[in-house]
Phi, psi and omega in degrees: 000316181294322179297316176298319179294323176296322180296312183295323180294323179299316179295319180295323179294318177302315179296322181294314180295323175298315182287323185276337176090171183306141176088007178292144185264163178299322180298319180295318182290321179298319180293319182293324183271344184068041181238159179300147178304312180302325177295318179295319180295316178300315182294316178299316179299318178297316179296323178294314182298328183270356175089007181269344169228162173233149176268114182262097192292327184294335178243006176055046180210196183237157175215168177299144178267176188278346176292333177300317181296321179298318179298316180296317179301323180295317178296318179297322177295323179293325184265354182297124182279171180296157179306324180292327177289314180300321181297321181293319180290328177294322178295324175301314181301312183293318182286329182270341182062048185200150174302139180241142185238149169236126178236147182228159175270121180237111191055248181242032179228147170274115186245140177281121182262335181199140175232127176246109184217180176203182184291329177285333182230079184289165181280095184294337179285340181070018180254137180252165180301136180092352181267146175284144176258135177303111188294332180275341188249005177234149179296323179300314181296314183295326179301319180284320178299327186299335182265008184258162174285161179303324182293321180292319179296319176301319176300328186269316186246352181088185187246348183249224183293153179235152180301132175264119179269333178215169176299340182268353181301132171287107193248015177223146184301321179300317179293323176297315179303320177297320182290323179295325178295321178293321178299313181297324177289320182272335182085003181217148178251141180229137174223117183249113181054039179255340176254315177225144178295145176067016180237131177239145182230153167219141185216151176226134180261147170225106180066242188264005185227151174233141180246138179203166173232159177231128180224177175292156180297323181294317182295319179300318180297323181285328187238024189304311183299314181293320177296318179296322179295317180294317183289323176301312181296319179294322179294321175300317178293322173297319179300318178296320180293322181290327176297332176275328181206097185299156170289140182301000000 
């Protein structure tokens, strides 16, 4: 029990240092976790020894260590799709003139597996590879949820209220169920200003992956039909590639 408690405490300390930023003190960590200061010092020391935190002597505090970056690189490598899949997503980017995303279901989370963007077409969703996408508030998430059973949807998003990112976010399960019905009928998921203001998305799922683009709301209004055509074609290409070599 003590070993398990120590492990959980170490994870909470990592989260606290990540949230509070470089230079956070042991006192600040202890206050945030509500634990005795000696306990915070011991946990911080262990994490420094193992490389998950560093002691920043110039500011007399702590920061995230470089093993955290190694873990993230490992995650990115695990979700990275095959070259054929990345090529299909790149084609969507070029044809749509917009950042293109690939998301997959990993355990009980919708995770970004690939982003194809450039300086002219930045990633308006603000999501990077390896990060979870809010399944109820993004077109990528809804495209994947629409093919799942009600029980699976509940396991992923729950049965009650959902986080509201903007005033337009569908923040209740009943509203999400209606949206998923629309996705199943239309074959494409749309989210307008639900994750970020002034950002609209469209996504289509094929099997275990969803392909989508994110553009400004005005651009989406002007090009909706064309964007949907491009995303559908790109999803078909991704589906073919996945049948040959599935996403991990």
